[in-house]
Biotite code that builds the C-alpha atoms (Angstrom):
import biotite.structure as struc

atoms = struc.array([
    struc.Atom([0.000, 0.000, 0.000], chain_id="A", res_id=1, res_name="UNK", atom_name="CA", element="C"),
    struc.Atom([2.839, 2.406, 0.865], chain_id="A", res_id=2, res_name="UNK", atom_name="CA", element="C"),
    struc.Atom([4.508, 1.581, -2.429], chain_id="A", res_id=3, res_name="UNK", atom_name="CA", element="C"),
    struc.Atom([1.365, 2.423, -4.424], chain_id="A", res_id=4, res_name="UNK", atom_name="CA", element="C"),
    struc.Atom([0.935, 5.697, -2.514], chain_id="A", res_id=5, res_name="UNK", atom_name="CA", element="C"),
    struc.Atom([4.576, 6.648, -3.162], chain_id="A", res_id=6, res_name="UNK", atom_name="CA", element="C"),
    struc.Atom([4.223, 5.864, -6.874], chain_id="A", res_id=7, res_name="UNK", atom_name="CA", element="C"),
    struc.Atom([1.025, 7.932, -7.098], chain_id="A", res_id=8, res_name="UNK", atom_name="CA", element="C"),
    struc.Atom([2.685, 10.876, -5.331], chain_id="A", res_id=9, res_name="UNK", atom_name="CA", element="C"),
    struc.Atom([5.652, 10.758, -7.710], chain_id="A", res_id=10, res_name="UNK", atom_name="CA", element="C"),
    struc.Atom([3.342, 10.517, -10.689], chain_id="A", res_id=11, res_name="UNK", atom_name="CA", element="C"),
    struc.Atom([1.198, 13.471, -9.536], chain_id="A", res_id=12, res_name="UNK", atom_name="CA", element="C"),
    struc.Atom([4.237, 15.653, -8.782], chain_id="A", res_id=13, res_name="UNK", atom_name="CA", element="C"),
    struc.Atom([5.626, 14.867, -12.245], chain_id="A", res_id=14, res_name="UNK", atom_name="CA", element="C"),
    struc.Atom([2.352, 15.922, -13.857], chain_id="A", res_id=15, res_name="UNK", atom_name="CA", element="C"),
    struc.Atom([2.259, 19.147, -11.842], chain_id="A", res_id=16, res_name="UNK", atom_name="CA", element="C"),
    struc.Atom([5.851, 19.999, -12.769], chain_id="A", res_id=17, res_name="UNK", atom_name="CA", element="C"),
    struc.Atom([5.243, 19.381, -16.472], chain_id="A", res_id=18, res_name="UNK", atom_name="CA", element="C"),
    struc.Atom([2.080, 21.512, -16.379], chain_id="A", res_id=19, res_name="UNK", atom_name="CA", element="C"),
    struc.Atom([3.891, 24.427, -14.741], chain_id="A", res_id=20, res_name="UNK", atom_name="CA", element="C"),
    struc.Atom([6.709, 24.270, -17.291], chain_id="A", res_id=21, res_name="UNK", atom_name="CA", element="C"),
    struc.Atom([4.418, 23.903, -20.298], chain_id="A", res_id=22, res_name="UNK", atom_name="CA", element="C"),
    struc.Atom([2.574, 27.179, -19.752], chain_id="A", res_id=23, res_name="UNK", atom_name="CA", element="C"),
    struc.Atom([4.368, 29.749, -21.916], chain_id="A", res_id=24, res_name="UNK", atom_name="CA", element="C"),
    struc.Atom([5.481, 33.005, -20.333], chain_id="A", res_id=25, res_name="UNK", atom_name="CA", element="C"),
    struc.Atom([3.635, 36.099, -21.441], chain_id="A", res_id=26, res_name="UNK", atom_name="CA", element="C"),
    struc.Atom([5.161, 39.559, -21.517], chain_id="A", res_id=27, res_name="UNK", atom_name="CA", element="C"),
    struc.Atom([3.548, 42.994, -21.794], chain_id="A", res_id=28, res_name="UNK", atom_name="CA", element="C"),
    struc.Atom([5.328, 45.798, -23.643], chain_id="A", res_id=29, res_name="UNK", atom_name="CA", element="C"),
    struc.Atom([5.774, 48.589, -21.088], chain_id="A", res_id=30, res_name="UNK", atom_name="CA", element="C"),
    struc.Atom([8.102, 51.021, -22.861], chain_id="A", res_id=31, res_name="UNK", atom_name="CA", element="C"),
    struc.Atom([9.422, 51.472, -26.392], chain_id="A", res_id=32, res_name="UNK", atom_name="CA", element="C"),
    struc.Atom([12.238, 53.630, -27.719], chain_id="A", res_id=33, res_name="UNK", atom_name="CA", element="C"),
    struc.Atom([12.916, 53.706, -31.438], chain_id="A", res_id=34, res_name="UNK", atom_name="CA", element="C"),
    struc.Atom([11.081, 51.466, -33.883], chain_id="A", res_id=35, res_name="UNK", atom_name="CA", element="C"),
    struc.Atom([11.383, 47.787, -32.962], chain_id="A", res_id=36, res_name="UNK", atom_name="CA", element="C"),
    struc.Atom([9.322, 45.297, -34.954], chain_id="A", res_id=37, res_name="UNK", atom_name="CA", element="C"),
    struc.Atom([7.782, 41.910, -34.259], chain_id="A", res_id=38, res_name="UNK", atom_name="CA", element="C"),
    struc.Atom([7.777, 39.138, -36.834], chain_id="A", res_id=39, res_name="UNK", atom_name="CA", element="C"),
    struc.Atom([4.448, 37.398, -37.419], chain_id="A", res_id=40, res_name="UNK", atom_name="CA", element="C"),
    struc.Atom([4.185, 33.671, -38.136], chain_id="A", res_id=41, res_name="UNK", atom_name="CA", element="C"),
    struc.Atom([3.642, 34.528, -41.817], chain_id="A", res_id=42, res_name="UNK", atom_name="CA", element="C"),
    struc.Atom([7.009, 36.316, -41.850], chain_id="A", res_id=43, res_name="UNK", atom_name="CA", element="C"),
    struc.Atom([5.358, 39.716, -42.082], chain_id="A", res_id=44, res_name="UNK", atom_name="CA", element="C"),
    struc.Atom([6.776, 42.474, -39.861], chain_id="A", res_id=45, res_name="UNK", atom_name="CA", element="C"),
    struc.Atom([4.652, 44.819, -37.770], chain_id="A", res_id=46, res_name="UNK", atom_name="CA", element="C"),
    struc.Atom([5.513, 47.673, -35.455], chain_id="A", res_id=47, res_name="UNK", atom_name="CA", element="C"),
    struc.Atom([5.729, 46.846, -31.782], chain_id="A", res_id=48, res_name="UNK", atom_name="CA", element="C"),
    struc.Atom([3.188, 48.838, -29.772], chain_id="A", res_id=49, res_name="UNK", atom_name="CA", element="C"),
    struc.Atom([2.767, 49.746, -26.150], chain_id="A", res_id=50, res_name="UNK", atom_name="CA", element="C"),
    struc.Atom([0.678, 47.160, -24.262], chain_id="A", res_id=51, res_name="UNK", atom_name="CA", element="C"),
    struc.Atom([1.302, 44.415, -26.859], chain_id="A", res_id=52, res_name="UNK", atom_name="CA", element="C"),
    struc.Atom([1.257, 40.962, -25.327], chain_id="A", res_id=53, res_name="UNK", atom_name="CA", element="C"),
    struc.Atom([4.190, 38.789, -26.390], chain_id="A", res_id=54, res_name="UNK", atom_name="CA", element="C"),
    struc.Atom([5.127, 35.154, -25.837], chain_id="A", res_id=55, res_name="UNK", atom_name="CA", element="C"),
    struc.Atom([8.645, 33.890, -25.277], chain_id="A", res_id=56, res_name="UNK", atom_name="CA", element="C"),
    struc.Atom([8.579, 32.503, -28.815], chain_id="A", res_id=57, res_name="UNK", atom_name="CA", element="C"),
    struc.Atom([7.675, 35.856, -30.417], chain_id="A", res_id=58, res_name="UNK", atom_name="CA", element="C"),
    struc.Atom([10.472, 36.989, -32.701], chain_id="A", res_id=59, res_name="UNK", atom_name="CA", element="C"),
    struc.Atom([11.561, 40.626, -32.434], chain_id="A", res_id=60, res_name="UNK", atom_name="CA", element="C"),
    struc.Atom([13.776, 42.856, -34.564], chain_id="A", res_id=61, res_name="UNK", atom_name="CA", element="C"),
    struc.Atom([15.529, 45.528, -32.506], chain_id="A", res_id=62, res_name="UNK", atom_name="CA", element="C"),
    struc.Atom([17.419, 48.198, -34.499], chain_id="A", res_id=63, res_name="UNK", atom_name="CA", element="C"),
    struc.Atom([20.537, 49.961, -33.183], chain_id="A", res_id=64, res_name="UNK", atom_name="CA", element="C"),
    struc.Atom([18.659, 53.012, -31.861], chain_id="A", res_id=65, res_name="UNK", atom_name="CA", element="C"),
    struc.Atom([15.878, 51.042, -30.147], chain_id="A", res_id=66, res_name="UNK", atom_name="CA", element="C"),
    struc.Atom([15.199, 49.324, -26.854], chain_id="A", res_id=67, res_name="UNK", atom_name="CA", element="C"),
    struc.Atom([12.113, 47.975, -25.118], chain_id="A", res_id=68, res_name="UNK", atom_name="CA", element="C"),
    struc.Atom([10.949, 47.165, -21.615], chain_id="A", res_id=69, res_name="UNK", atom_name="CA", element="C"),
    struc.Atom([8.778, 44.129, -20.985], chain_id="A", res_id=70, res_name="UNK", atom_name="CA", element="C"),
    struc.Atom([6.882, 43.109, -17.868], chain_id="A", res_id=71, res_name="UNK", atom_name="CA", element="C"),
    struc.Atom([6.399, 39.484, -16.894], chain_id="A", res_id=72, res_name="UNK", atom_name="CA", element="C"),
    struc.Atom([3.210, 39.583, -14.845], chain_id="A", res_id=73, res_name="UNK", atom_name="CA", element="C"),
    struc.Atom([3.708, 36.068, -13.458], chain_id="A", res_id=74, res_name="UNK", atom_name="CA", element="C"),
    struc.Atom([7.099, 36.768, -11.863], chain_id="A", res_id=75, res_name="UNK", atom_name="CA", element="C"),
    struc.Atom([6.617, 40.558, -11.471], chain_id="A", res_id=76, res_name="UNK", atom_name="CA", element="C"),
    struc.Atom([9.868, 41.305, -13.296], chain_id="A", res_id=77, res_name="UNK", atom_name="CA", element="C"),
    struc.Atom([10.770, 44.159, -15.618], chain_id="A", res_id=78, res_name="UNK", atom_name="CA", element="C"),
    struc.Atom([13.119, 43.272, -18.486], chain_id="A", res_id=79, res_name="UNK", atom_name="CA", element="C"),
    struc.Atom([14.975, 46.060, -20.271], chain_id="A", res_id=80, res_name="UNK", atom_name="CA", element="C"),
    struc.Atom([16.140, 44.812, -23.683], chain_id="A", res_id=81, res_name="UNK", atom_name="CA", element="C"),
    struc.Atom([18.956, 46.800, -25.294], chain_id="A", res_id=82, res_name="UNK", atom_name="CA", element="C"),
    struc.Atom([20.451, 44.079, -27.476], chain_id="A", res_id=83, res_name="UNK", atom_name="CA", element="C"),
    struc.Atom([20.146, 44.796, -31.186], chain_id="A", res_id=84, res_name="UNK", atom_name="CA", element="C"),
    struc.Atom([19.324, 42.153, -33.758], chain_id="A", res_id=85, res_name="UNK", atom_name="CA", element="C"),
    struc.Atom([16.670, 39.552, -34.488], chain_id="A", res_id=86, res_name="UNK", atom_name="CA", element="C"),
    struc.Atom([15.787, 36.906, -31.900], chain_id="A", res_id=87, res_name="UNK", atom_name="CA", element="C"),
    struc.Atom([12.934, 35.513, -29.815], chain_id="A", res_id=88, res_name="UNK", atom_name="CA", element="C"),
    struc.Atom([11.889, 37.300, -26.634], chain_id="A", res_id=89, res_name="UNK", atom_name="CA", element="C"),
    struc.Atom([13.182, 34.490, -24.400], chain_id="A", res_id=90, res_name="UNK", atom_name="CA", element="C"),
    struc.Atom([16.629, 34.599, -26.066], chain_id="A", res_id=91, res_name="UNK", atom_name="CA", element="C"),
    struc.Atom([16.815, 38.390, -25.862], chain_id="A", res_id=92, res_name="UNK", atom_name="CA", element="C"),
    struc.Atom([15.997, 38.355, -22.140], chain_id="A", res_id=93, res_name="UNK", atom_name="CA", element="C"),
    struc.Atom([18.909, 35.996, -21.434], chain_id="A", res_id=94, res_name="UNK", atom_name="CA", element="C"),
    struc.Atom([21.523, 38.229, -23.122], chain_id="A", res_id=95, res_name="UNK", atom_name="CA", element="C"),
    struc.Atom([24.055, 39.804, -20.724], chain_id="A", res_id=96, res_name="UNK", atom_name="CA", element="C"),
    struc.Atom([23.592, 43.342, -22.051], chain_id="A", res_id=97, res_name="UNK", atom_name="CA", element="C"),
    struc.Atom([19.957, 43.406, -20.934], chain_id="A", res_id=98, res_name="UNK", atom_name="CA", element="C"),
    struc.Atom([18.829, 44.053, -17.373], chain_id="A", res_id=99, res_name="UNK", atom_name="CA", element="C"),
    struc.Atom([16.226, 42.432, -15.145], chain_id="A", res_id=100, res_name="UNK", atom_name="CA", element="C"),
    struc.Atom([14.588, 44.149, -12.190], chain_id="A", res_id=101, res_name="UNK", atom_name="CA", element="C"),
    struc.Atom([12.390, 42.432, -9.611], chain_id="A", res_id=102, res_name="UNK", atom_name="CA", element="C"),
    struc.Atom([9.497, 44.824, -8.971], chain_id="A", res_id=103, res_name="UNK", atom_name="CA", element="C"),
    struc.Atom([7.991, 45.242, -5.527], chain_id="A", res_id=104, res_name="UNK", atom_name="CA", element="C"),
    struc.Atom([4.358, 44.187, -5.285], chain_id="A", res_id=105, res_name="UNK", atom_name="CA", element="C"),
    struc.Atom([3.243, 47.777, -4.718], chain_id="A", res_id=106, res_name="UNK", atom_name="CA", element="C"),
    struc.Atom([5.163, 49.162, -7.704], chain_id="A", res_id=107, res_name="UNK", atom_name="CA", element="C"),
    struc.Atom([4.049, 46.233, -9.885], chain_id="A", res_id=108, res_name="UNK", atom_name="CA", element="C"),
    struc.Atom([0.402, 47.001, -9.057], chain_id="A", res_id=109, res_name="UNK", atom_name="CA", element="C"),
    struc.Atom([1.006, 50.673, -9.907], chain_id="A", res_id=110, res_name="UNK", atom_name="CA", element="C"),
    struc.Atom([2.554, 49.754, -13.267], chain_id="A", res_id=111, res_name="UNK", atom_name="CA", element="C"),
    struc.Atom([-0.273, 47.363, -14.129], chain_id="A", res_id=112, res_name="UNK", atom_name="CA", element="C"),
    struc.Atom([-2.847, 50.031, -13.218], chain_id="A", res_id=113, res_name="UNK", atom_name="CA", element="C"),
    struc.Atom([-0.962, 52.440, -15.464], chain_id="A", res_id=114, res_name="UNK", atom_name="CA", element="C"),
    struc.Atom([-1.088, 49.966, -18.346], chain_id="A", res_id=115, res_name="UNK", atom_name="CA", element="C"),
    struc.Atom([-4.724, 48.953, -17.910], chain_id="A", res_id=116, res_name="UNK", atom_name="CA", element="C"),
    struc.Atom([-6.320, 51.807, -15.949], chain_id="A", res_id=117, res_name="UNK", atom_name="CA", element="C"),
    struc.Atom([-8.564, 54.620, -17.158], chain_id="A", res_id=118, res_name="UNK", atom_name="CA", element="C"),
    struc.Atom([-7.564, 58.278, -17.465], chain_id="A", res_id=119, res_name="UNK", atom_name="CA", element="C"),
    struc.Atom([-3.887, 57.427, -17.524], chain_id="A", res_id=120, res_name="UNK", atom_name="CA", element="C"),
    struc.Atom([-1.291, 59.213, -19.632], chain_id="A", res_id=121, res_name="UNK", atom_name="CA", element="C"),
    struc.Atom([1.465, 56.934, -20.823], chain_id="A", res_id=122, res_name="UNK", atom_name="CA", element="C"),
    struc.Atom([4.525, 58.000, -22.797], chain_id="A", res_id=123, res_name="UNK", atom_name="CA", element="C"),
    struc.Atom([4.860, 55.708, -25.787], chain_id="A", res_id=124, res_name="UNK", atom_name="CA", element="C"),
    struc.Atom([8.134, 56.497, -27.482], chain_id="A", res_id=125, res_name="UNK", atom_name="CA", element="C"),
    struc.Atom([10.627, 58.987, -28.715], chain_id="A", res_id=126, res_name="UNK", atom_name="CA", element="C"),
    struc.Atom([9.831, 59.343, -32.401], chain_id="A", res_id=127, res_name="UNK", atom_name="CA", element="C"),
    struc.Atom([13.480, 59.751, -33.347], chain_id="A", res_id=128, res_name="UNK", atom_name="CA", element="C"),
    struc.Atom([16.552, 59.927, -31.119], chain_id="A", res_id=129, res_name="UNK", atom_name="CA", element="C"),
    struc.Atom([17.678, 63.116, -32.905], chain_id="A", res_id=130, res_name="UNK", atom_name="CA", element="C"),
    struc.Atom([14.455, 65.011, -32.108], chain_id="A", res_id=131, res_name="UNK", atom_name="CA", element="C"),
    struc.Atom([12.787, 65.945, -28.874], chain_id="A", res_id=132, res_name="UNK", atom_name="CA", element="C"),
    struc.Atom([9.282, 64.865, -29.825], chain_id="A", res_id=133, res_name="UNK", atom_name="CA", element="C"),
    struc.Atom([7.262, 62.390, -27.796], chain_id="A", res_id=134, res_name="UNK", atom_name="CA", element="C"),
    struc.Atom([3.916, 60.779, -28.448], chain_id="A", res_id=135, res_name="UNK", atom_name="CA", element="C"),
    struc.Atom([1.498, 60.243, -25.582], chain_id="A", res_id=136, res_name="UNK", atom_name="CA", element="C"),
    struc.Atom([-1.632, 58.162, -25.355], chain_id="A", res_id=137, res_name="UNK", atom_name="CA", element="C"),
    struc.Atom([-4.540, 59.104, -23.122], chain_id="A", res_id=138, res_name="UNK", atom_name="CA", element="C"),
    struc.Atom([-7.152, 56.417, -22.554], chain_id="A", res_id=139, res_name="UNK", atom_name="CA", element="C"),
    struc.Atom([-10.485, 57.928, -21.512], chain_id="A", res_id=140, res_name="UNK", atom_name="CA", element="C"),
    struc.Atom([-13.338, 56.306, -19.564], chain_id="A", res_id=141, res_name="UNK", atom_name="CA", element="C"),
    struc.Atom([-15.201, 55.374, -22.743], chain_id="A", res_id=142, res_name="UNK", atom_name="CA", element="C"),
    struc.Atom([-12.048, 53.611, -24.031], chain_id="A", res_id=143, res_name="UNK", atom_name="CA", element="C"),
    struc.Atom([-11.414, 56.154, -26.758], chain_id="A", res_id=144, res_name="UNK", atom_name="CA", element="C"),
    struc.Atom([-7.776, 56.875, -27.421], chain_id="A", res_id=145, res_name="UNK", atom_name="CA", element="C"),
    struc.Atom([-6.335, 60.358, -27.910], chain_id="A", res_id=146, res_name="UNK", atom_name="CA", element="C"),
    struc.Atom([-2.818, 60.634, -29.310], chain_id="A", res_id=147, res_name="UNK", atom_name="CA", element="C"),
    struc.Atom([-0.923, 63.825, -28.540], chain_id="A", res_id=148, res_name="UNK", atom_name="CA", element="C"),
    struc.Atom([2.413, 64.976, -29.832], chain_id="A", res_id=149, res_name="UNK", atom_name="CA", element="C"),
    struc.Atom([4.457, 66.828, -27.235], chain_id="A", res_id=150, res_name="UNK", atom_name="CA", element="C"),
    struc.Atom([7.351, 68.999, -28.377], chain_id="A", res_id=151, res_name="UNK", atom_name="CA", element="C"),
    struc.Atom([9.819, 70.092, -25.747], chain_id="A", res_id=152, res_name="UNK", atom_name="CA", element="C"),
    struc.Atom([11.750, 73.281, -26.300], chain_id="A", res_id=153, res_name="UNK", atom_name="CA", element="C"),
])
């Protein structure tokens, strides 16, 4: 009887471990500088946008003047990707040039409210490193989006 119980426990723990490893990590784009692109399954390229949800297998193209910040909501980590080139998100995160920050629970909740909350102003990107122009998005209560261009003098 003890042998059967031990075998069942091992079997159940193996199933639980495989289930936890099989769920793919999901990342949310928190900040964008420059014009990085994501590669679709069809091979077509599209611009990376604030609040995009990415998987570890999503392929990105990061030009020399670009970098992005991703949030992993499961582990509450912020990944700052500065590596240029073409690779999957999971490979880019592991590169030495990139940084990882463990967010406190309070700050993580603030960031998530900023990404998903109403009446929030979020800076999207610098349009070009040589200019001082920023785009901002304001999400209103009725979910309409207003895009403003801010020029600093």
